[in-house]
C-alpha positions in Angstrom: -19.8 -4.5 7.4 -19.5 -7.4 9.8 -18.1 -10.9 8.8 -21.6 -12.3 8.9 -22.7 -9.9 6.2 -20.0 -11.2 3.9 -21.1 -14.8 4.1 -22.6 -14.9 0.7 -19.4 -13.4 -0.8 -17.4 -16.2 0.9 -19.7 -18.9 -0.3 -19.7 -17.6 -3.8 -16.0 -18.8 -4.0 -15.8 -22.0 -6.1 -12.2 -22.9 -5.2 -11.1 -22.3 -8.9 -7.7 -21.0 -7.7 -7.9 -17.9 -9.9 -6.8 -15.9 -6.7 -3.5 -17.6 -6.8 -2.3 -16.7 -10.3 -2.3 -13.8 -12.7 -5.0 -14.3 -15.4 -3.8 -16.5 -18.3 -4.2 -13.7 -20.8 -1.7 -11.6 -18.8 1.0 -14.3 -18.6 4.2 -13.3 -20.3 6.6 -15.7 -18.5 5.8 -19.0 -16.9 8.3 -18.2 -14.1 6.2 -15.3 -13.0 2.6 -16.7 -13.0 2.0 -16.5 -9.3 0.3 -13.4 -7.9 -0.3 -14.4 -4.2 2.9 -14.6 -2.2 1.2 -16.6 0.6 0.1 -19.6 -1.5 3.4 -19.4 -3.5 5.4 -19.7 -0.3 3.4 -22.2 1.6 1.9 -24.2 -1.2 -1.3 -25.4 0.5 -4.8 -24.2 -0.4 -5.5 -23.0 3.1 -3.0 -20.2 2.6 -4.9 -18.8 -0.4 -7.8 -16.3 -0.3 -10.2 -19.2 -1.0 -8.8 -21.2 1.8 -9.0 -18.4 4.3 -12.7 -17.8 3.4 -13.3 -21.6 4.1 -11.8 -20.9 7.5 -14.0 -17.8 8.1 -17.2 -19.6 7.2 -16.3 -22.5 9.4 -15.7 -20.1 12.2 -19.0 -18.4 11.7 -20.7 -21.8 12.0 -18.7 -22.7 15.1 -17.2 -25.8 13.3 -13.7 -24.7 14.3 -12.2 -22.7 17.1 -9.3 -20.4 17.3 -5.9 -22.2 17.2 -2.3 -21.4 16.6 -2.6 -22.8 13.1 -5.6 -20.7 12.3 -3.9 -17.5 13.4 -0.8 -18.5 11.5 -2.8 -18.8 8.3 -4.8 -15.6 8.9 -1.8 -13.4 9.6 0.7 -14.9 7.1 -0.8 -12.6 4.4 0.4 -9.2 3.2 -3.1 -8.1 2.5 -1.7 -7.0 -0.9 -5.0 -7.4 -2.7 -3.6 -9.5 -5.6 -6.1 -12.3 -4.9 -9.0 -9.9 -5.2 -8.1 -8.4 -8.6 -7.2 -11.8 -10.1 -10.5 -13.3 -8.9 -12.4 -10.3 -10.3 -10.9 -10.8 -13.7 -13.7 -13.3 -14.2 -16.0 -13.1 -11.1 -18.2 -10.6 -9.4 -17.4 -11.1 -5.7 -15.5 -9.5 -2.9 -12.4 -11.2 -1.7 -10.5 -8.6 0.3 -13.5 -7.6 2.4 -13.9 -10.9 4.1 -10.1 -11.1 4.7 -10.2 -7.6 6.4 -13.2 -8.5 8.5 -11.8 -11.9 9.6 -8.7 -10.1 11.0 -11.0 -7.5 12.6 -13.0 -10.3 14.2 -9.8 -11.9 15.5 -8.7 -8.7 17.1 -12.1 -8.2 18.7 -11.9 -11.7 20.1 -8.4 -11.1 21.5 -6.9 -13.5 19.0 -3.7 -11.5 17.9 0.0 -12.1 17.5 2.5 -10.6 20.1 4.5 -9.0 17.3 1.6 -7.2 16.0 0.4 -6.2 19.5 3.9 -4.6 19.9 3.4 -2.5 16.8 0.0 -1.3 17.9 1.3 -0.5 21.4 4.0 1.6 19.6 1.2 3.4 17.7 -0.8 4.1 20.9 2.2 5.2 23.0 4.5 6.9 20.4 2.1 7.5 17.4 4.2 5.5 15.0 4.0 2.0 13.4 7.8 1.7 13.6 8.4 0.1 17.1 11.6 1.2 18.8 11.9 4.3 16.7 14.5 6.6 18.3 14.4 9.7 16.0 11.9 12.4 16.7 9.1 12.8 14.1 9.9 15.8 12.0 13.6 15.6 12.7 14.3 15.0 9.0 13.3 18.6 8.3 15.7 20.3 10.7 17.5 23.1 8.9 15.0 23.2 6.0 13.0 26.3 5.2 9.5 24.8 5.3 6.3 26.0 6.9 4.8 24.5 10.0 1.1 23.8 9.3 0.4 23.9 13.1 1.3 27.6 13.0 0.4 28.9 9.6 -1.8 28.1 6.7 -0.6 26.5 3.5 -2.0 25.4 0.1 -0.3 22.0 0.1 0.2 19.8 3.1 3.0 17.2 2.8 2.4 14.1 5.0 5.7 12.3 5.3 4.5 9.1 7.0 5.9 6.8 9.8 8.5 4.8 7.8 10.2 7.8 6.3 9.9 9.9 9.5 11.7 7.4 11.7 14.2 5.8 9.2 17.2 8.1 8.6 18.1 6.1 5.5 14.8 7.4 3.9 15.1 11.0 5.0 16.7 11.7 1.6 13.4 11.0 0.0 11.5 13.6 2.1 14.2 16.2 1.6 14.2 15.6 -2.2 10.4 16.0 -2.1 10.7 19.4 -0.3 13.4 20.4 -2.7 11.3 19.7 -5.8 8.2 21.4 -4.4 10.3 24.4 -3.4 11.7 24.6 -7.0 8.2 24.5 -8.4 7.2 27.4 -6.2 4.6 25.3 -4.2 3.2 26.8 -0.9 3.9 23.7 1.1 4.1 22.9 4.8 4.4 19.9 7.1 3.0 19.0 10.6 6.5 18.0 11.8 6.4 16.6 15.3 2.6 16.9 15.3 2.2 14.6 12.3 0.4 11.3 13.3 0.2 7.9 11.6 -2.5 7.5 8.9 -3.7 4.3 10.6 -3.7 2.3 7.4 -1.3 -0.4 8.7 -3.4 -0.8 11.8 -6.4 -1.4 9.6 -4.5 -4.0 7.5 -3.6 -5.8 10.7 -7.3 -5.9 12.0 -7.1 -3.1 14.6 -10.1 -1.2 13.2 -10.6 1.0 16.3 -7.0 2.2 16.3 -7.4 3.0 12.6 -10.5 5.1 13.2 -8.8 7.0 16.0 -5.9 7.9 13.8 -8.3 9.0 11.0 -10.0 11.4 13.4 -6.7 13.0 14.4 -5.6 13.4 10.8 -8.9 15.0 9.7 -8.5 17.6 12.4 -4.9 18.4 11.2 -6.1 18.7 7.6 -8.8 21.0 8.7 -6.6 23.3 10.7 -3.9 23.5 8.0 -6.3 25.2 5.6 -4.6 23.2 2.8 -6.3 22.5 -0.5 -4.1 19.6 -1.4 -2.8 16.7 0.7 0.4 15.1 -0.7 2.1 12.0 0.6 5.1 10.0 -0.4 3.8 6.8 1.4 1.7 4.5 -0.7 0.0 3.1 2.4 -0.8 6.6 3.6 -2.2 7.4 0.2 -4.5 4.4 0.4 -5.7 5.3 3.8 -6.4 8.9 3.1 -8.0 8.3 -0.3 -9.7 5.0 0.1 -10.1 3.8 3.6 -11.3 7.1 5.1 -13.9 7.3 2.3 -14.9 3.7 3.0 -15.8 4.7 6.6 -17.5 8.0 5.7 -14.6 10.1 6.7 -13.4 11.4 3.4 -11.2 14.5 4.0 -12.4 17.8 2.5 -9.1 18.1 0.6 -7.7 16.7 -2.6 -5.6 13.7 -1.9 -2.6 13.0 -4.2 0.4 10.7 -4.1 3.6 12.7 -4.6 4.1 11.1 -8.0 0.7 12.3 -9.1 1.5 15.9 -7.9 5.0 15.8 -9.5 3.5 14.7 -12.8 1.0 17.5 -12.6 3.9 20.1 -11.9 5.8 18.7 -14.9 2.8 18.9 -17.2 2.2 22.5 -16.1 5.9 23.4 -16.8 6.6 24.2 -13.2 9.2 21.5 -13.0 11.6 20.9 -16.0 13.8 17.8 -15.9 16.8 18.8 -18.0 19.8 16.9 -16.6 20.4 13.5 -18.0 20.2 10.5 -15.8 21.7 7.7 -17.9 20.3 4.6 -16.4 18.1 1.6 -17.3 15.5 1.1 -14.6 12.4 -1.1 -13.9 9.4 0.2 -11.8 7.8 -1.6 -9.0 4.1 -0.9 -8.4 3.4 -0.6 -4.7 0.2 -2.6 -3.8 -1.3 0.3 -1.8 -0.7 2.8 -4.6 -1.7 0.5 -7.4 -4.6 -1.9 -7.1 -5.5 -1.0 -3.6 -5.2 2.7 -4.3 -8.2 2.6 -6.6 -11.0 5.0 -5.4 -13.6 3.4 -3.1 -17.0 2.7 -4.6 -20.0 3.1 -2.4 -23.0 0.9 -3.1 -26.3 0.2 -1.3 -28.8 -2.3 -2.5 -29.6 -6.0 -2.5 -28.6 -9.1 -4.3 -31.4 -10.8 -6.1 -31.3 -14.6 -5.2 -30.5 -16.9 -8.1 -27.8 -19.0 -9.7 -26.2 -15.9 -11.3 -25.2 -12.9 -9.1 -27.5 -10.0 -10.0 -27.6 -6.8 -7.9 -30.3 -4.2 -7.6 -29.2 -1.5 -8.4 -26.2 -2.8 -10.5 -23.0 -3.0 -8.4 -19.7 -1.8 -9.8 -16.8 -3.8 -8.4 -13.3 -2.4 -7.7 -10.9 -4.5 -9.9 -7.7 -2.6 -9.4 -7.8 -1.0 -12.8 -7.9 2.5 -11.7 -5.0 2.6 -9.3 -2.1 5.0 -9.7 0.0 3.4 -12.4 0.8 6.1 -15.1 1.9 9.1 -13.1 5.0 7.5 -11.7 5.8 6.0 -15.1 5.2 9.4 -16.7 7.6 11.1 -14.3 10.3 8.5 -15.0 9.7 8.9 -18.8 10.2 12.7 -18.5 13.8 12.3 -17.2 16.4 12.6 -20.0 18.6 9.6 -20.5 16.4 7.3 -18.3 15.2 4.0 -19.9 12.2 2.2 -18.4 11.8 -1.5 -18.9 8.9 -3.4 -17.4 8.8 -6.6 -15.3 6.4 -9.4 -16.2 4.0 -8.7 -13.4 3.0 -5.0 -13.3 0.2 -2.7 -12.3 -2.8 -4.5 -10.8 -1.0 -7.9 -11.1 2.3 -6.7 -9.6 4.0 -8.9 -7.1 4.0 -7.5 -3.5 7.2 -6.3 -1.9 6.4 -8.4 1.2 6.0 -5.6 3.8 2.3 -5.3 4.0 -0.3 -6.6 6.5 2.1 -6.6 9.4 4.1 -9.5 7.9 7.4 -7.6 8.1 6.9 -7.7 11.9 5.2 -11.0 12.5 7.2 -13.1 9.9 10.2 -11.2 8.6 11.6 -14.4 7.0 8.5 -14.6 4.8 8.6 -10.9 4.1 12.2 -11.3 2.9 11.4 -14.3 0.8 8.6 -12.3 -0.9 11.0 -9.4 -1.5 13.7 -11.6 -3.0 11.2 -13.0 -5.5 10.6 -9.5 -6.7 14.3 -8.6 -6.8 14.9 -11.7 -9.0 12.1 -10.6 -11.3 13.6 -7.1 -11.5 17.0 -8.5 -12.3 15.6 -10.5 -15.2 14.7 -7.3 -17.0 18.4 -6.4 -17.4 17.8 -3.1 -15.5 20.5 -1.8 -13.3 18.1 -0.3 -10.8 14.6 -0.8 -9.4 12.5 2.2 -8.7 9.5 2.4 -6.5 7.2 5.0 -4.8 6.7 3.7 -1.3 9.1 3.8 1.7 7.9 0.4 3.0 8.7 -1.1 -0.3 12.1 0.6 -0.4 13.0 -0.5 3.1 12.0 -4.2 2.4 13.8 -4.3 -0.9 16.9 -2.6 0.5 17.1 -5.3 3.2 16.5 -8.1 0.6 19.2 -6.7 -1.7 21.8 -6.6 1.1 20.8 -10.1 2.2 21.0 -11.6 -1.2 24.1 -9.7 -2.4 22.3 -8.4 -5.5 24.0 -5.6 -7.4 20.6 -4.0 -8.2 20.4 -0.4 -7.2 17.3 1.0 -5.5 15.6 4.4 -5.8 12.5 6.3 -5.1 10.9 8.0 -8.1 11.4 11.3 -6.3 15.2 10.8 -6.0 15.6 10.3 -9.7 13.5 13.4 -10.6 15.4 15.5 -8.2 18.7 14.5 -9.9 17.2 15.5 -13.3 15.9 18.9 -12.0 
């Protein structure tokens, strides 16, 4: 859908500022009412979803041209989707779609940022969204007894993802995943050096063609593997495989699960039994791309009936973030003996972003760190000794923020804690 096709969505916005805050009924603490990092950081309407849509309409009408300021506003957004779900608490309109399409239009017109071009060049040349990566993809699995899906068929294909594959500090998560699946007797395999990026981050940044190329490569890998289930530890990979591929009519003929969903299933079936105590009080961070943006895509074809109230024929169901992956990671944590889970003020579809999304960690690392520190502070306010998440990009950003701020907060992936208990 082109930007022009979304004009009515953008003009439906009434500048009510609902996109900036969590809904009043969901407010537990006045310190944590903000939901959009961009408007909270820059404190000017232009940096909100409503402000960006004003820019987009003005661009469609040729009332403004590209400028450094316009690009600064467009790209200083983690594309976390919080604005979309907060708006939809009361409204029937699309917010994220115009933001995606505005970035796609910028890329098509050659209006990009050097930092993001560098990331995309890395994807095109090295197949990874981690520029400067030195480790070989699949090196994390050296010495492990795990099948190679490029050589033999498996039931479960484990897609590790770019961040974990190229960050040695995160290899422990991939190894713990394989350990758990092995203990559960799962017939699992990896693509190793042949694994390619999901393309999700390219799409977030506006590079739609690169995203589609990655999708085609991955679909071929899935087909050749013969796998019935695709499992990934990466929230962004999950959203790409489960939501974005479906959005573009490329839904894989394979069940897509985040690792927390699959582990929850294995525990329920009795194939994994957490018995060892992990005496710790933790709080859980909902990754944006696993939570609100991980909600299944809803296809709709029809028309909007002109009038003062939005009416669609046939009726249109909007994605409001409600059906993201929220309970499986929490259920896994609750299954661990001795572990106590305490929640932050902003959770599930209204969770605060880690700061890494939308290319911001590359284009504006200071802003990414500011966003992460805000979440670290919120986690500390719960009294928890550790924060747990389920996405390597979140873990990387939080780890950097904890080091920078001198926080004593510990950081884990859900998989690590379950591995300790099993």
